[in-house]
C-alpha positions as CSV (number, residue, x, y, z in Angstrom):
1,M,0.0,0.0,0.0
2,T,1.3,3.5,-0.9
3,K,2.0,6.1,1.7
4,A,-0.8,8.3,0.3
5,A,-3.3,5.4,0.6
6,R,-2.2,4.6,4.2
7,I,-2.7,8.3,5.2
8,A,-6.0,8.4,3.6
9,R,-7.2,5.3,5.3
10,L,-5.9,6.5,8.6
11,E,-7.6,9.9,8.3
12,F,-11.0,8.3,7.4
13,D,-11.1,5.9,10.3
14,V,-9.8,8.3,12.8
15,L,-12.4,10.9,12.0
16,A,-15.1,8.2,12.0
17,S,-14.2,7.0,15.5
18,L,-12.9,10.1,17.4
19,P,-13.2,9.7,21.2
20,A,-14.7,12.4,23.5
21,A,-13.0,15.8,23.4
22,N,-11.3,15.2,26.7
23,D,-9.8,11.8,25.7
24,L,-6.3,11.4,24.3
25,I,-5.8,9.9,20.9
26,S,-2.7,7.7,21.1
27,L,-1.0,6.0,18.1
28,P,-1.5,2.5,19.5
29,A,-5.2,3.1,20.0
30,I,-5.5,4.3,16.4
31,R,-3.8,1.2,15.2
32,R,-6.0,-1.1,17.3
33,R,-9.0,0.4,15.6
34,L,-7.4,0.2,12.2
35,R,-5.9,-3.3,12.7
36,V,-2.8,-2.3,10.8
37,G,0.7,-3.4,11.7
38,P,3.4,-1.4,13.3
39,D,5.8,0.9,11.5
40,L,9.6,0.3,11.9
41,L,10.1,4.0,12.6
42,D,8.0,3.7,15.8
43,F,10.6,1.2,17.2
44,G,14.0,2.5,16.1
45,T,16.0,4.4,13.6
46,F,17.4,3.8,10.1
47,S,20.8,3.3,11.5
48,D,19.8,0.3,13.7
49,M,17.3,-1.8,11.8
50,T,18.1,-4.8,14.0
51,A,16.9,-3.2,17.2
52,A,13.9,-1.8,15.4
53,M,12.9,-5.2,13.9
54,N,13.3,-7.0,17.2
55,A,11.1,-4.5,19.0
56,A,8.5,-4.4,16.3
57,L,8.3,-8.2,16.3
58,V,7.6,-8.2,20.0
59,A,4.9,-5.5,19.7
60,A,3.3,-7.3,16.7
61,T,3.3,-10.6,18.5
62,A,1.7,-9.2,21.6
63,E,-1.0,-7.4,19.8
64,G,-1.7,-10.1,17.2
65,W,-0.4,-8.3,14.0
66,R,1.1,-10.2,11.2
67,R,2.6,-7.3,9.2
68,V,5.4,-4.8,9.8
69,F,5.6,-1.8,7.5
70,V,9.1,-0.7,6.4
71,P,9.2,3.0,5.3
72,R,11.3,4.2,2.4
73,G,14.9,5.0,3.3
74,V,18.2,3.1,3.9
75,W,17.9,0.7,6.9
76,V,21.2,-0.7,8.3
77,Q,21.6,-4.1,10.0
78,N,24.9,-4.2,11.8
79,S,24.0,-7.5,13.6
80,A,21.7,-10.3,12.7
81,P,18.1,-9.7,13.8
82,N,16.2,-12.3,15.9
83,V,14.8,-15.2,14.0
84,L,11.3,-14.8,12.8
85,D,9.5,-17.7,14.6
86,R,6.0,-16.8,13.4
87,G,4.3,-15.6,10.2
88,M,5.4,-12.0,10.1
89,L,5.3,-10.0,6.8
90,Y,7.9,-7.3,6.4
91,E,6.6,-5.0,3.7
92,G,8.6,-2.1,2.2
93,E,7.1,0.9,0.5
94,D,8.6,0.0,-2.9
95,R,11.6,-1.9,-4.2
96,S,13.4,1.1,-5.5
97,S,13.4,3.2,-2.3
98,T,13.1,0.8,0.7
99,V,16.7,-0.3,1.1
100,V,18.0,-2.9,3.6
101,S,21.8,-3.0,4.1
102,V,22.9,-6.3,5.6
103,N,26.3,-5.6,7.3
104,H,26.8,-8.9,9.2
105,A,27.5,-12.6,8.4
106,G,24.0,-13.8,9.1
107,S,20.8,-13.4,7.1
108,G,18.7,-10.3,6.6
109,F,15.4,-12.2,7.2
110,Y,15.5,-15.7,8.8
111,F,12.1,-17.6,9.1
112,T,11.7,-20.7,11.2
113,G,8.0,-21.1,11.6
114,Q,8.3,-22.3,15.2
115,N,5.2,-20.5,16.4
116,G,3.3,-20.3,13.1
117,G,3.9,-20.2,9.3
118,G,3.1,-17.7,6.7
119,G,4.6,-14.2,6.5
120,G,7.5,-13.2,4.3
121,V,9.1,-10.1,2.7
122,R,7.9,-7.8,0.0
123,N,9.0,-4.7,-1.9
124,L,12.6,-4.4,-0.7
125,F,16.0,-3.6,-2.1
126,I,18.4,-5.9,0.0
127,Q,22.1,-5.2,-0.4
128,V,25.6,-6.1,0.9
129,P,27.1,-2.6,1.5
130,G,30.7,-3.5,2.4
131,S,33.2,-6.3,2.6
132,I,31.2,-8.7,4.9
133,S,29.6,-11.7,3.1
134,P,26.2,-12.6,4.7
135,F,24.7,-16.0,4.5
136,A,21.5,-15.1,2.7
137,A,19.2,-12.2,2.0
138,V,16.2,-14.4,3.0
139,R,16.5,-17.7,4.8
140,A,13.7,-20.2,5.6
141,E,14.3,-23.5,7.3
142,G,12.3,-26.3,8.8
143,H,13.2,-28.0,12.1
144,A,13.3,-31.6,13.3
145,N,10.7,-30.9,15.9
146,G,8.2,-30.7,13.1
147,Y,7.7,-27.0,12.4
148,A,8.6,-25.0,9.3
149,P,7.7,-21.6,7.9
150,D,5.0,-23.1,5.5
151,G,3.1,-20.5,3.4
152,L,6.0,-18.1,3.1
153,E,5.5,-15.4,0.5
154,I,8.5,-13.6,-1.1
155,D,7.6,-10.9,-3.6
156,N,9.3,-8.1,-5.5
157,L,12.9,-8.2,-4.1
158,W,16.1,-6.9,-5.6
159,I,19.1,-8.6,-4.0
160,T,22.5,-7.2,-4.7
161,Y,25.9,-5.9,-3.5
162,Q,27.7,-2.5,-3.5
163,S,31.4,-3.3,-2.7
164,T,33.5,-6.4,-2.2
165,G,31.1,-8.4,0.0
166,R,29.0,-11.1,-1.6
167,W,25.9,-13.2,-0.6
168,S,26.5,-16.9,-0.1
169,Y,22.8,-17.3,-1.2
170,G,20.2,-14.9,-2.5
171,L,17.3,-17.0,-1.2
172,F,17.9,-20.2,0.9
173,L,14.8,-22.4,1.3
174,D,15.6,-25.6,3.2
175,G,12.9,-28.1,4.4
176,A,15.4,-30.9,5.0
177,P,15.7,-30.8,8.8
178,R,12.0,-31.2,9.1
179,G,12.2,-34.7,7.5
180,A,15.3,-35.8,9.2
181,P,14.7,-38.6,11.7
182,I,16.0,-38.2,15.3
183,V,17.5,-41.5,16.6
184,F,16.1,-41.5,20.1
185,G,17.6,-44.8,21.2
186,T,16.6,-48.4,21.9
187,L,14.0,-49.8,24.3
188,S,15.5,-50.6,27.6
189,V,12.2,-51.7,29.1
190,A,9.4,-53.5,27.3
191,P,6.4,-51.1,27.4
192,G,3.3,-52.7,28.8
193,S,1.5,-49.5,28.0
194,N,1.9,-46.6,25.7
195,V,5.0,-45.3,27.5
196,L,8.4,-46.2,26.1
197,T,11.7,-46.1,28.1
198,A,14.8,-45.5,26.0
199,S,18.5,-45.7,26.5
200,G,21.0,-43.5,24.8
201,A,18.8,-40.4,24.6
202,S,18.6,-37.1,26.3
203,Y,16.0,-34.5,25.2
204,G,14.0,-31.7,26.8
205,N,10.7,-32.4,28.5
206,N,7.8,-32.4,25.9
207,Q,10.2,-31.3,23.2
208,F,8.2,-33.6,20.9
209,A,4.7,-33.1,22.3
210,N,3.4,-30.7,19.7
211,G,1.3,-32.9,17.4
212,R,3.8,-32.8,14.7
213,V,6.2,-35.6,15.8
214,Q,5.8,-39.3,15.9
215,V,7.7,-42.4,16.9
216,R,8.3,-45.1,14.3
217,F,9.7,-48.6,15.1
218,T,12.4,-49.9,12.8
219,S,12.9,-53.4,14.2
220,G,11.1,-56.0,16.3
221,A,7.5,-57.1,16.3
222,A,6.2,-53.6,16.1
223,V,8.4,-52.6,13.1
224,G,6.7,-50.1,10.9
225,Q,4.2,-49.0,13.4
226,T,3.9,-45.2,14.1
227,R,2.3,-43.3,17.0
228,L,2.0,-39.6,17.7
229,I,3.9,-38.4,20.8
230,T,1.8,-36.8,23.4
231,A,4.7,-36.3,26.1
232,N,8.3,-37.0,26.6
233,T,11.1,-36.6,29.2
234,S,14.8,-37.0,28.7
235,N,14.4,-40.8,28.1
236,T,10.8,-41.6,28.0
237,I,8.1,-41.2,25.3
238,T,4.3,-41.3,25.8
239,M,2.5,-42.4,22.7
240,A,-1.1,-41.5,21.8
241,S,-2.0,-45.2,22.0
242,S,-0.3,-48.5,22.8
243,L,1.3,-50.8,20.2
244,S,-0.2,-54.0,18.8
245,P,1.8,-56.2,18.7
246,N,3.9,-54.7,21.5
247,A,7.6,-54.0,21.3
248,A,10.3,-55.6,23.3
249,A,13.6,-54.6,25.0
250,G,16.3,-53.9,22.4
251,D,13.9,-52.9,19.6
252,A,15.0,-49.8,17.8
253,F,12.9,-46.8,16.9
254,V,13.2,-43.3,15.7
255,V,11.5,-40.0,16.3
256,E,10.4,-38.2,13.2
257,T,8.1,-35.4,12.0
258,V,4.8,-36.2,10.5
259,L,5.2,-33.6,7.7
260,Y,8.2,-33.3,5.5
261,G,9.8,-30.5,3.9
262,L,9.0,-26.8,3.5
263,R,5.5,-26.4,2.0
264,D,3.3,-23.9,0.0
265,C,5.8,-21.2,-0.5
266,H,5.3,-18.6,-3.2
267,I,8.2,-16.6,-4.6
268,S,7.8,-14.0,-7.4
269,K,9.6,-11.1,-9.0
270,V,13.0,-11.6,-7.5
271,I,16.3,-10.4,-9.0
272,T,19.6,-11.5,-7.5
273,F,23.2,-10.2,-8.1
274,G,26.4,-11.3,-6.5
275,T,25.9,-14.7,-5.0
276,T,28.9,-17.0,-4.5
277,T,27.2,-20.4,-3.9
278,D,23.6,-20.3,-5.1
279,A,21.3,-17.5,-6.3
280,L,18.4,-19.7,-5.2
281,M,18.7,-22.8,-3.1
282,I,15.7,-25.0,-2.9
283,R,16.1,-28.1,-0.8
284,N,13.2,-30.5,0.2
285,V,10.5,-28.0,-0.7
286,R,7.0,-29.2,-1.6
287,G,4.0,-27.7,-3.6
288,S,5.5,-24.3,-4.1
289,S,5.8,-21.8,-7.0
290,F,8.5,-19.6,-8.4
291,S,7.7,-16.9,-11.0
292,T,9.7,-14.2,-12.7
293,I,13.1,-15.0,-11.3
294,L,16.3,-13.4,-12.7
295,C,19.6,-14.7,-11.4
296,N,22.3,-12.5,-12.9
297,G,25.9,-13.8,-12.7
298,V,27.6,-10.4,-12.4
299,G,30.0,-10.6,-9.4
300,G,29.1,-14.3,-8.6
301,T,27.2,-17.3,-9.6
302,S,23.7,-17.3,-11.1
303,K,23.0,-20.9,-10.3
304,I,19.6,-22.3,-9.2
305,S,20.0,-25.5,-7.1
306,L,17.1,-28.0,-6.5
307,I,18.5,-30.4,-4.0
308,G,16.6,-33.4,-2.7
309,N,18.6,-35.4,-0.1
310,S,19.1,-39.0,-1.1
311,S,17.8,-40.8,2.0
312,G,14.3,-41.5,0.8
313,A,10.8,-40.2,0.0
314,S,10.9,-37.9,3.1
315,E,13.6,-35.8,1.6
316,R,12.9,-34.5,-1.9
317,N,11.6,-31.6,-3.9
318,D,8.1,-32.2,-5.2
319,G,5.4,-30.2,-7.0
320,I,7.7,-27.2,-7.9
321,D,6.4,-24.8,-10.6
322,F,8.7,-22.3,-12.3
323,L,6.9,-19.7,-14.5
324,G,9.7,-17.8,-16.2
325,A,13.3,-17.8,-15.0
326,V,16.6,-16.6,-16.3
327,F,19.8,-18.1,-14.8
328,G,23.2,-19.4,-15.6
329,Q,23.1,-23.0,-14.4
330,L,20.4,-25.4,-13.1
331,L,21.7,-28.0,-10.7
332,I,19.3,-30.8,-9.9
333,N,20.9,-33.3,-7.6
334,N,19.6,-36.3,-5.6
335,T,16.0,-35.3,-6.3
336,N,13.6,-38.2,-6.0
337,A,10.7,-36.4,-7.5
338,F,10.5,-32.9,-9.1
339,N,7.2,-32.3,-10.9
340,G,5.5,-29.5,-12.8
341,F,8.5,-27.6,-14.3
342,C,6.6,-25.1,-16.5
343,T,7.7,-22.0,-18.3
344,P,4.8,-20.9,-20.5
345,Q,5.8,-17.3,-20.8
346,G,9.1,-17.2,-22.6
347,G,10.8,-20.4,-21.4
348,I,14.0,-20.8,-19.4
349,N,17.4,-19.6,-20.5
350,H,20.5,-21.3,-19.2
351,G,24.2,-20.8,-20.0
352,G,26.0,-23.3,-17.7
353,G,24.8,-26.9,-17.6
354,I,22.6,-29.3,-15.9
355,T,23.6,-31.9,-13.2
356,N,20.9,-34.5,-12.9
357,S,20.5,-37.5,-10.4
358,S,17.3,-39.3,-9.9
359,L,15.2,-36.7,-11.7
360,L,11.5,-36.8,-12.7
361,I,10.2,-33.8,-14.5
362,A,6.6,-34.2,-15.4
363,T,6.1,-31.3,-17.8
364,A,8.3,-28.8,-19.4
365,Y,8.0,-26.2,-22.2
366,K,10.4,-25.2,-24.9
367,S,11.8,-21.7,-24.6
368,A,10.0,-20.5,-27.7
369,G,7.0,-19.5,-25.6
370,P,3.4,-20.5,-24.9
371,S,2.8,-21.7,-28.4
372,S,5.3,-24.6,-28.0
373,P,3.7,-27.8,-26.9
374,P,4.7,-29.5,-23.7
375,I,7.5,-32.1,-24.0
376,A,8.6,-35.0,-21.9
377,G,11.7,-34.3,-19.9
378,L,13.7,-31.2,-20.1
379,D,14.4,-29.4,-23.3
380,L,16.4,-26.2,-22.9
381,P,18.2,-24.1,-25.5
């Protein structure tokens, strides 16, 4: 929303709901009426975006907002901001005038989804201003405890550099940890109920009791059985129901997440310059779309990597749609299933090469444009 539109909406709603003449009109009270998110300038200054972001996130979380407006200007991060553990959207005024300078080795925006998915970043110019090389402009990762920033939206970003520093990654999207089993241990006592006692384990109380983690037996009479975890201590697990047939002492089991990968993310209108590893890293991402992506190789690599770990169906890219991308190299490695590679508006240009291992591409289009018929496999110029 433009500044003029925000002011007009603010004026209309304030005039329509003015308090009595003797009452004070406070900015928080106005915002509660309008249900708009906080503005970073209310929490800090351009010279310390990190402190402003952290304070704004606390305020937004306390009052139930899901959006933080970033006014036009040059915002400086001299240290990594707190991870975004819930679905917060950081929205700039426009990509040409809302600048974020990342002057640290971390990531400009780091989403984990621990307390809720969604959110994202929009309308920002994100740059490396000096000699420090940050990890990523935007980073999103799942976790072995079952959460991930599903539903992330990234829109209208320009990611670049100004001096000798370079990004390791432009966008880093990694759902792999969410699907990685945690070896909890072996049964030291045969469970006569739904409580397992393990050896060789040490985890926090109720670390897995979030409805997203289950136990799966890998040996013994109960092999293949799974049960949701309702409680745990450092060496015990309470399952939602008992096993049938039951397990025995010495049987092995793992703790794993019910969902795999990072899901339902939507990335559009992103330009990257100056990345040394990958302009766009996509690892174990499911059901997500990427449209109008330009990865320019000036000052670094312009590679897009689609990585599915090789340890099974729980670790793969699946249901990925590309609608128009320009890049230097496409790396597809250890991907068990990668479906729906579509470029109906102008195709895909590449100049490097393709590394392929265990690849399935359901549909692709030639680069001539929408008039070209779909072809089996990958046909690039």
